C-alpha positions as CSV (number, residue, x, y, z in Angstrom):
1,M,0.0,0.0,0.0
2,S,1.7,3.2,-1.2
3,A,1.1,6.8,-0.2
4,T,0.1,7.5,-3.8
5,E,-2.6,4.9,-3.7
6,T,-4.2,6.0,-0.5
7,S,-4.1,9.7,-1.5
8,I,-6.9,9.1,-4.1
9,S,-9.5,11.8,-3.7
10,L,-13.1,10.9,-4.1
11,P,-15.4,13.4,-6.0
12,A,-17.7,15.2,-3.6
13,E,-20.8,14.2,-5.5
14,L,-20.0,10.5,-4.9
15,L,-19.7,10.7,-1.2
16,P,-22.4,9.5,1.2
17,K,-23.9,12.1,3.5
18,D,-22.7,10.0,6.4
19,G,-19.6,7.9,6.1
20,R,-20.0,5.7,9.2
21,F,-20.4,2.0,8.2
22,G,-18.8,0.3,11.2
23,S,-19.9,-3.1,12.5
24,G,-18.5,-2.4,15.9
25,P,-19.8,0.8,17.4
26,S,-22.3,1.9,14.7
27,K,-23.5,5.2,13.3
28,V,-25.5,7.1,15.9
29,R,-28.3,9.2,14.4
30,E,-27.7,13.0,14.5
31,E,-31.2,13.4,15.8
32,A,-30.4,11.3,18.8
33,I,-27.3,13.2,19.5
34,A,-29.2,16.5,19.3
35,A,-31.8,15.1,21.7
36,F,-29.1,14.0,24.1
37,F,-27.5,17.4,24.2
38,E,-30.8,19.0,25.1
39,V,-31.2,16.9,28.2
40,A,-27.5,16.5,29.1
41,P,-27.2,19.5,31.5
42,T,-29.8,18.0,33.8
43,Y,-29.2,14.3,33.0
44,L,-25.5,13.7,33.1
45,G,-23.9,13.8,36.5
46,T,-27.1,12.8,38.3
47,S,-27.9,9.7,40.4
48,H,-29.0,6.6,38.5
49,R,-31.3,5.8,41.5
50,Q,-33.4,8.9,40.9
51,N,-36.2,9.5,38.4
52,T,-34.1,11.7,36.1
53,V,-32.3,8.5,35.0
54,K,-34.8,5.8,36.0
55,N,-37.4,7.3,33.7
56,H,-35.1,6.7,30.7
57,V,-34.3,3.1,31.9
58,S,-38.1,2.5,32.0
59,R,-38.5,4.1,28.6
60,L,-35.8,1.7,27.2
61,R,-37.2,-1.4,28.8
62,S,-40.8,-0.7,27.8
63,G,-39.7,0.3,24.3
64,L,-37.8,-3.0,23.8
65,S,-40.8,-5.0,25.0
66,S,-42.9,-3.2,22.4
67,L,-40.2,-3.6,19.7
68,F,-39.8,-7.3,20.2
69,Q,-43.6,-7.8,20.9
70,L,-42.8,-9.7,24.0
71,P,-45.5,-11.6,25.9
72,A,-46.7,-9.9,29.1
73,D,-44.8,-12.3,31.4
74,W,-41.4,-11.6,29.8
75,E,-39.0,-9.0,31.3
76,I,-36.1,-6.8,30.1
77,I,-33.2,-6.9,32.4
78,L,-30.0,-4.9,32.1
79,G,-26.6,-4.5,33.7
80,N,-23.2,-2.9,33.5
81,G,-20.7,-4.1,30.9
82,G,-21.3,-5.6,27.4
83,T,-22.0,-9.0,25.9
84,T,-18.6,-10.3,27.2
85,L,-19.7,-9.7,30.8
86,F,-23.0,-11.2,30.1
87,W,-21.4,-14.5,29.0
88,D,-19.6,-14.5,32.4
89,A,-22.8,-13.7,34.2
90,A,-24.7,-16.4,32.3
91,S,-22.1,-19.0,33.3
92,F,-23.1,-18.3,36.9
93,G,-26.8,-17.4,36.6
94,L,-28.4,-19.2,33.6
95,I,-26.5,-22.4,32.9
96,N,-27.4,-25.0,35.5
97,S,-24.6,-27.5,34.6
98,S,-24.5,-28.4,30.9
99,S,-24.8,-26.5,27.7
100,Q,-24.5,-26.8,23.9
101,H,-23.0,-24.0,21.8
102,L,-23.0,-23.3,18.1
103,A,-19.6,-21.9,17.0
104,F,-19.2,-20.3,13.6
105,G,-17.1,-17.3,14.1
106,E,-15.2,-15.3,16.6
107,F,-18.0,-14.1,18.8
108,S,-20.2,-17.3,18.8
109,S,-17.1,-19.2,20.0
110,K,-16.4,-17.0,23.0
111,F,-19.3,-18.1,25.1
112,A,-18.2,-21.7,24.7
113,T,-14.8,-20.8,25.9
114,V,-16.2,-19.1,29.0
115,V,-18.1,-22.3,29.8
116,H,-15.1,-24.5,29.1
117,N,-13.0,-22.5,31.6
118,A,-15.8,-22.4,34.3
119,P,-14.8,-25.0,37.0
120,H,-18.4,-25.3,38.2
121,L,-19.8,-26.3,34.8
122,E,-19.6,-29.5,32.7
123,E,-17.5,-29.5,29.5
124,P,-19.7,-27.8,26.9
125,E,-21.0,-29.5,23.7
126,I,-19.7,-27.5,20.8
127,I,-21.1,-27.7,17.2
128,K,-18.8,-25.9,14.8
129,S,-18.9,-24.9,11.2
130,E,-16.5,-23.1,8.9
131,A,-16.4,-19.3,8.9
132,G,-19.0,-18.1,6.4
133,T,-21.4,-20.9,7.2
134,C,-23.9,-21.7,10.0
135,P,-24.3,-24.9,11.9
136,S,-27.5,-26.3,13.4
137,A,-28.2,-27.2,17.0
138,S,-29.3,-30.7,17.8
139,A,-31.5,-32.0,20.7
140,S,-29.4,-33.1,23.6
141,N,-29.6,-33.7,27.4
142,V,-28.1,-30.3,28.2
143,D,-30.0,-27.8,30.2
144,T,-29.0,-24.8,28.1
145,Y,-28.6,-24.1,24.3
146,A,-26.4,-21.2,23.3
147,L,-27.2,-19.8,19.9
148,T,-26.1,-16.7,18.0
149,H,-28.5,-14.7,15.9
150,N,-25.9,-12.8,13.8
151,E,-22.2,-13.6,13.7
152,T,-20.7,-10.1,13.5
153,S,-17.2,-11.3,12.5
154,T,-18.3,-13.2,9.3
155,G,-21.6,-11.7,8.3
156,V,-23.7,-14.9,8.8
157,S,-27.2,-14.7,10.1
158,A,-28.9,-17.7,11.7
159,K,-32.5,-18.9,12.0
160,L,-33.6,-19.2,15.6
161,N,-35.4,-22.5,16.4
162,R,-35.8,-24.2,19.7
163,P,-33.7,-27.4,19.5
164,A,-35.7,-29.4,22.1
165,E,-38.6,-29.0,24.4
166,E,-36.4,-29.1,27.5
167,G,-33.6,-26.7,28.1
168,L,-33.2,-22.9,28.0
169,V,-32.4,-21.2,24.7
170,L,-29.9,-18.3,25.1
171,V,-29.3,-16.2,22.0
172,D,-26.5,-13.7,21.5
173,A,-28.2,-11.0,19.6
174,T,-25.7,-8.2,19.8
175,S,-25.7,-7.2,16.1
176,A,-29.2,-8.5,15.4
177,A,-31.4,-6.9,18.1
178,G,-33.5,-4.2,16.6
179,A,-32.8,-5.2,13.0
180,I,-33.8,-8.9,12.6
181,S,-37.1,-10.4,13.5
182,W,-37.3,-13.3,15.9
183,N,-40.0,-15.4,17.6
184,P,-40.1,-15.3,21.5
185,S,-41.6,-18.8,21.5
186,E,-38.2,-20.2,20.1
187,V,-36.1,-18.3,22.7
188,D,-35.7,-17.9,26.5
189,C,-33.1,-15.2,26.8
190,Y,-32.3,-12.8,23.9
191,Y,-29.3,-10.8,25.1
192,F,-27.3,-8.0,23.4
193,A,-25.2,-4.9,23.7
194,P,-26.8,-1.7,22.3
195,Q,-23.9,-0.2,20.2
196,K,-24.8,-1.9,16.9
197,A,-28.3,-2.0,15.6
198,L,-29.5,0.1,18.5
199,A,-27.0,2.9,17.5
200,S,-26.0,3.6,21.0
201,D,-22.7,3.3,22.9
202,G,-20.9,0.6,25.0
203,G,-20.9,-0.3,28.7
204,L,-24.3,-2.0,29.0
205,W,-25.9,-5.4,28.3
206,L,-29.6,-6.0,28.0
207,A,-31.6,-9.2,27.9
208,A,-35.2,-10.1,27.1
209,C,-36.1,-13.0,29.4
210,S,-38.9,-15.5,29.4
211,P,-40.5,-16.8,32.6
212,A,-38.4,-19.9,32.3
213,A,-35.2,-17.8,32.1
214,L,-36.4,-15.7,35.0
215,E,-37.1,-18.8,37.1
216,R,-33.6,-20.2,36.3
217,I,-32.0,-16.9,37.4
218,E,-33.9,-16.7,40.6
219,Q,-33.2,-20.4,41.4
220,L,-29.4,-20.1,40.8
221,S,-29.0,-16.7,42.5
222,S,-30.7,-18.0,45.6
223,G,-28.8,-21.2,45.8
224,D,-25.4,-22.3,47.0
225,R,-23.5,-21.2,43.8
226,W,-21.2,-18.3,44.5
227,A,-21.1,-15.4,41.9
228,P,-19.4,-12.1,42.0
229,A,-22.0,-9.4,42.8
230,G,-21.3,-7.6,39.5
231,L,-22.1,-10.8,37.6
232,D,-25.0,-11.9,39.7
233,L,-28.1,-12.0,37.4
234,G,-30.3,-12.1,40.5
235,I,-29.0,-8.7,41.6
236,A,-29.4,-7.4,38.0
237,L,-33.0,-8.7,37.9
238,S,-33.8,-7.0,41.2
239,N,-32.3,-3.7,40.1
240,S,-34.0,-3.8,36.7
241,R,-37.4,-4.2,38.3
242,Q,-36.5,-0.9,40.0
243,E,-35.5,0.7,36.7
244,Q,-31.9,0.9,37.6
245,T,-28.6,-1.0,37.4
246,Y,-26.5,-2.4,40.3
247,N,-23.7,0.2,39.7
248,T,-23.8,3.5,37.9
249,P,-24.3,2.8,34.2
250,S,-23.3,4.9,31.2
251,L,-26.2,7.4,31.1
252,A,-25.4,8.4,27.5
253,T,-25.8,4.7,26.4
254,I,-29.2,4.4,28.1
255,F,-30.5,7.6,26.6
256,L,-29.2,6.9,23.0
257,A,-30.5,3.4,23.0
258,A,-33.9,4.6,24.2
259,E,-34.0,7.2,21.4
260,M,-33.2,4.6,18.8
261,V,-35.8,2.1,20.0
262,E,-38.4,4.8,20.1
263,W,-37.4,5.9,16.5
264,I,-37.7,2.3,15.2
265,N,-41.1,1.8,17.0
266,N,-42.5,5.1,15.6
267,S,-41.2,4.2,12.1
268,G,-43.0,0.9,11.9
269,G,-41.3,-1.4,14.4
270,L,-39.0,-4.4,14.0
271,S,-40.5,-5.4,10.6
272,W,-39.8,-1.9,9.3
273,A,-36.2,-2.0,10.5
274,E,-35.7,-5.5,9.1
275,Q,-37.0,-4.4,5.7
276,R,-34.8,-1.3,5.7
277,C,-31.7,-3.3,6.6
278,S,-32.5,-5.9,3.9
279,Q,-32.8,-3.1,1.4
280,S,-29.4,-1.7,2.3
281,S,-27.7,-5.0,2.4
282,G,-29.4,-6.1,-0.8
283,I,-27.8,-3.1,-2.5
284,I,-24.3,-4.3,-1.4
285,Y,-24.8,-8.0,-2.2
286,Q,-26.2,-7.2,-5.7
287,W,-23.4,-4.8,-6.3
288,A,-20.8,-7.4,-5.3
289,T,-22.4,-10.1,-7.4
290,D,-22.4,-7.9,-10.5
291,R,-18.7,-7.0,-10.2
292,S,-15.9,-9.2,-11.6
293,F,-13.6,-8.3,-8.7
294,T,-16.0,-9.0,-5.7
295,Q,-18.2,-11.7,-4.3
296,P,-20.2,-12.1,-1.1
297,F,-18.1,-14.1,1.4
298,V,-21.2,-16.0,2.6
299,A,-22.0,-18.4,-0.2
300,N,-25.6,-19.3,0.9
301,P,-27.9,-16.3,0.2
302,D,-30.2,-17.5,3.0
303,E,-27.4,-17.1,5.6
304,R,-26.2,-13.7,4.5
305,S,-26.6,-11.1,7.2
306,P,-28.9,-8.1,6.5
307,V,-26.8,-6.0,8.8
308,V,-23.1,-7.0,8.4
309,C,-22.0,-7.5,4.7
310,T,-18.7,-9.3,4.2
311,I,-17.4,-8.9,0.7
312,D,-14.3,-10.7,-0.8
313,F,-12.1,-8.9,-3.3
314,D,-10.0,-10.5,-6.1
315,G,-7.2,-8.7,-7.8
316,V,-7.4,-5.6,-5.7
317,D,-6.3,-5.0,-2.1
318,A,-9.2,-4.5,0.2
319,D,-7.0,-2.8,2.9
320,T,-6.0,-0.2,0.3
321,I,-9.7,0.5,-0.5
322,S,-10.5,0.9,3.2
323,A,-7.6,3.3,3.7
324,V,-8.7,5.4,0.7
325,L,-12.3,5.4,2.1
326,R,-11.1,6.4,5.5
327,N,-9.0,9.3,4.1
328,N,-12.2,10.5,2.4
329,G,-14.3,10.3,5.6
330,I,-15.9,6.9,5.0
331,V,-14.8,4.9,8.0
332,D,-14.7,1.4,9.6
333,T,-15.1,-0.6,6.5
334,E,-12.1,-2.9,7.3
335,S,-12.5,-6.6,7.5
336,Y,-12.7,-8.4,10.9
337,R,-9.1,-8.4,12.2
338,K,-9.0,-12.2,13.0
339,L,-10.7,-13.5,9.9
340,G,-7.7,-12.8,7.7
341,R,-9.4,-12.4,4.4
342,N,-9.0,-9.8,1.6
343,Q,-12.4,-8.3,2.2
344,L,-14.5,-5.4,3.4
345,R,-17.0,-5.6,6.2
346,L,-19.8,-3.1,5.7
347,A,-22.6,-2.5,8.3
348,T,-26.2,-1.8,7.2
349,F,-27.8,-1.3,10.5
350,P,-31.1,0.6,10.7
351,S,-29.4,4.0,11.2
352,A,-27.7,3.7,7.8
353,E,-29.5,5.4,4.9
354,P,-30.0,3.2,1.9
355,A,-28.9,6.1,-0.3
356,D,-25.6,6.3,1.6
357,V,-25.1,2.6,1.0
358,E,-25.5,3.2,-2.8
359,A,-23.0,6.0,-2.6
360,L,-20.6,3.8,-0.7
361,C,-20.7,1.2,-3.6
362,A,-20.1,4.0,-6.1
363,C,-17.1,5.2,-4.1
364,I,-15.6,1.7,-4.1
365,D,-16.1,1.5,-7.9
366,F,-14.2,4.8,-8.3
367,I,-11.3,3.6,-6.1
368,V,-11.0,0.2,-7.9
369,E,-10.9,2.0,-11.3
370,A,-8.3,4.5,-10.0
371,L,-6.1,1.6,-8.7
372,S,-6.3,-0.3,-12.0
């Protein structure tokens, strides 16, 4: 990659209005930021155990219940940290003794690693498939099934089906929640961090829990199993019912997530968000299929993510393309660092405008032509 190559200047008329296409922290809507600054002087720096903050926790929890169309006996719980901390918490407070895990990428594999290292749990059953594909769960005698709705590292989306009548179904939904539909009858705990499809910030985990999951949490938290207080889901549940977290949370994260959930609900709900993401991702997948130098990494169209598009390049260096894009204000298009492929990873979460996605593809075409 030479300085001459990365100094390519994109024509202003080609540029998207917003150049944020990251699959980690995602684009936060300008309207949400403006709303945040309106309340910030009386919101930031206040107690999370008072109504100034608790009202927004309540707004977020009720908004998510509406977004997911949860049954009345389900609850939204939340706690400090992100999905990584929730895996640790689930090893104490949701898995009784045995679990089965689907592993088809970096993030879907991490929960299995947590359980493998937990001295109080049995060795987990792990069903693996190659990156870019999706395995299927199978009925077993485990008490917990661990699924992933969208593998952020590879751009694979999975169908959520309950593997067996017995056993809790836990679903990592970090890059899917708020963008991909799901059926609560197939799931018991749908957990996620809000910095992707919910266009917020880090430092929080949220989980939609069925009565069976709530019962498991209460059973394990009241039993003999020790758990650190910060990872005790019983404490998290008790605090959530009071519209608060055990320790002071990121107030900005709560507010921005609530703003995004409200925007999606007012725009038409989860089905609207899913259609919007499918439109944007469809633009990228069709563009990649039509070009001689690109192809979607996920071969099976039914498994291609509507929110994280991984595109392989042939004959042109994807890192150079990302560098040129970044120099022109279009950021976070790099491939996942551990996948090691010559590709771009492009997010099409609900906050992304489909017109900006079209502009992104036009910019890539311009760069490839300039590098030829």
